[in-house]
C-alpha positions in Angstrom: -7.5 18.6 -25.1 -5.7 17.9 -21.8 -7.4 19.3 -18.7 -5.2 21.8 -16.8 -5.2 21.1 -13.0 -4.8 24.1 -10.8 -2.8 24.2 -7.6 -5.9 24.5 -5.4 -7.4 21.5 -7.3 -4.2 19.5 -6.7 -4.8 19.9 -2.9 -8.4 18.7 -3.3 -7.2 15.8 -5.4 -4.8 14.8 -2.5 -7.8 14.5 -0.2 -9.7 12.5 -2.9 -6.7 10.3 -3.3 -6.8 9.4 0.5 -10.5 8.6 0.1 -9.8 6.6 -3.1 -7.2 4.5 -1.2 -9.6 3.9 1.7 -12.3 2.7 -0.8 -10.0 0.5 -2.9 -8.2 -1.1 0.1 -10.7 -1.2 2.9 -14.3 -0.2 2.3 -15.7 0.0 -1.3 -19.2 -0.1 0.1 -18.6 3.4 1.5 -19.2 4.7 -2.0 -21.4 1.8 -3.3 -18.6 0.4 -5.4 -18.7 -3.1 -6.9 -15.3 -4.7 -6.5 -14.3 -8.1 -7.8 -12.1 -10.6 -6.0 -9.0 -9.2 -7.8 -9.7 -5.7 -6.3 -10.8 -4.2 -9.6 -13.5 -1.5 -9.7 -15.0 0.0 -12.9 -13.6 3.5 -13.5 -16.9 4.9 -14.7 -18.6 3.8 -11.5 -15.7 5.0 -9.3 -15.7 8.5 -10.9 -19.5 8.8 -10.6 -19.7 7.5 -7.0 -16.7 9.5 -5.7 -18.1 12.7 -7.4 -21.4 12.1 -5.6 -19.8 11.2 -2.2 -17.4 14.1 -2.2 -19.8 16.6 -3.8 -17.2 17.5 -6.4 -16.9 16.5 -10.1 -14.0 14.1 -10.6 -12.8 13.7 -14.2 -11.0 10.8 -15.8 -8.0 13.1 -16.3 -8.0 14.0 -12.6 -8.1 10.3 -11.7 -5.1 9.7 -14.0 -3.3 12.6 -12.3 -3.9 10.9 -8.9 -2.6 7.6 -10.2 0.4 9.1 -12.0 1.5 11.4 -9.2 1.1 8.9 -6.3 4.7 8.6 -5.0 4.1 5.0 -3.7 2.6 3.8 -7.0 -0.5 2.5 -5.0 -2.9 2.5 -7.9 -3.0 0.8 -11.3 -5.4 0.7 -14.3 -6.1 -2.4 -16.3 -4.8 -2.4 -19.9 -8.0 -0.7 -21.2 -8.1 2.0 -18.4 -11.7 0.7 -17.7 -10.9 -0.6 -14.2 -8.7 0.5 -11.3 -7.4 -1.1 -8.1 -4.8 -0.6 -5.4 -1.7 -2.7 -5.9 -1.6 -3.9 -2.3 -2.6 -3.0 1.2 -6.1 -4.6 1.2 -7.9 -5.5 4.4 -10.7 -7.2 2.6 -10.4 -11.0 3.1 -12.2 -11.7 -0.1 -9.7 -9.8 -2.3 -7.2 -12.3 -3.6 -4.8 -10.7 -6.0 -2.4 -13.2 -7.7 1.0 -11.7 -7.1 4.3 -13.0 -8.6 6.5 -15.1 -6.3 9.7 -13.3 -5.1 13.1 -14.7 -4.1 15.0 -12.1 -2.2 18.7 -11.9 -2.9 19.3 -9.7 0.1 17.6 -9.0 3.5 14.3 -7.1 3.6 13.2 -4.3 5.9 10.1 -3.3 7.8 9.6 0.0 9.6 7.5 0.1 12.8 6.9 2.0 16.0 9.0 1.2 19.0 6.0 0.0 21.0 5.5 -2.9 18.6 9.0 -4.2 18.6 8.8 -6.5 21.7 5.7 -8.1 20.5 7.1 -8.6 17.0 10.3 -10.1 18.3 8.3 -12.5 20.4 5.4 -13.4 18.1 6.6 -12.6 14.6 5.3 -10.2 12.0 1.9 -10.6 10.6 -0.6 -8.5 8.6 -2.9 -7.7 11.5 -5.7 -5.8 9.8 -4.2 -6.2 6.3 -4.0 -9.3 4.1 -0.2 -9.2 4.0 2.8 -7.8 5.8 4.5 -5.2 3.7 8.3 -5.4 3.4 10.8 -3.1 1.6 13.9 -4.0 -0.4 15.7 -0.9 1.0 16.1 0.9 4.4 15.0 4.2 3.0 11.6 3.0 1.9 11.1 1.1 5.2 11.9 4.2 7.1 9.5 6.3 5.0 6.7 3.8 5.5 7.5 3.4 9.2 7.3 7.1 9.8 3.6 7.0 8.9 3.0 4.6 11.7 5.4 6.0 14.3 4.9 9.1 16.4 8.6 9.3 16.8 10.9 11.0 14.2 12.6 7.7 13.4 10.8 4.4 13.4 12.5 1.1 14.4 13.7 -0.7 11.3 13.5 -4.5 11.4 15.6 -6.7 9.3 14.0 -9.8 7.7 16.4 -12.5 6.9 16.4 -13.2 3.1 16.4 -16.9 3.9 13.2 -16.9 5.8 11.3 -20.0 4.7 8.1 -18.3 3.7 6.3 -17.5 0.4 7.4 -14.0 -0.5 5.4 -12.2 -3.2 5.9 -8.9 -5.0 3.3 -6.4 -6.2 3.7 -4.5 -9.4 4.9 -1.4 -7.6 7.7 -3.3 -5.8 6.3 -4.0 -2.4 7.3 -7.3 -1.0 4.3 -9.2 0.6 4.2 -12.1 3.0 1.6 -13.7 5.2 3.8 -14.1 8.3 7.5 -13.8 9.3 8.5 -16.0 12.2 10.3 -14.2 15.0 13.5 -16.1 14.7 14.1 -14.5 11.3 13.6 -10.9 12.5 16.3 -8.6 14.0 16.6 -4.9 14.7 18.8 -2.9 12.3 22.0 -1.8 14.0 23.0 1.7 13.1 26.7 2.1 12.1 28.7 4.2 14.7 31.6 6.0 13.2 
């Protein structure tokens, strides 16, 4: 029998999702999770330890709801649903997910705050606290991601030349990943003026 999730529980699960993302990307030890070098954590351990840390019982059905309703597709289960991980966004230097290579057939995009633009155009784009730089295949997604990091209504959208001589990779949820983008391959998106 499928568990019904109430509207008030959906809000709680949103907060649990943020905690889950923090654990699976940055600090598994905050809930005493054992994570392997591919970013996988046992689902049983995760449910038990999050339930204890958040003082609320988390069911497998609720964890599935978090995974399925995440608009960015951040999470994935293994084929047996016995382990879970974030698709990308890790800051843990010992996590080394083997992503597929990617050859862009059009330019890529990166949304950022205006205060970072001068430094990026001088020094290039690199992951900073994350293992990889995240790029988008479309302007809309780069804008949405950039808004999270920008206090302004509209972030600055950077264009990454599709011919940049770097090793592009792609996560299962379609995020393009790269170690570094040299500054000469980065430009600012020019808005069309009618």
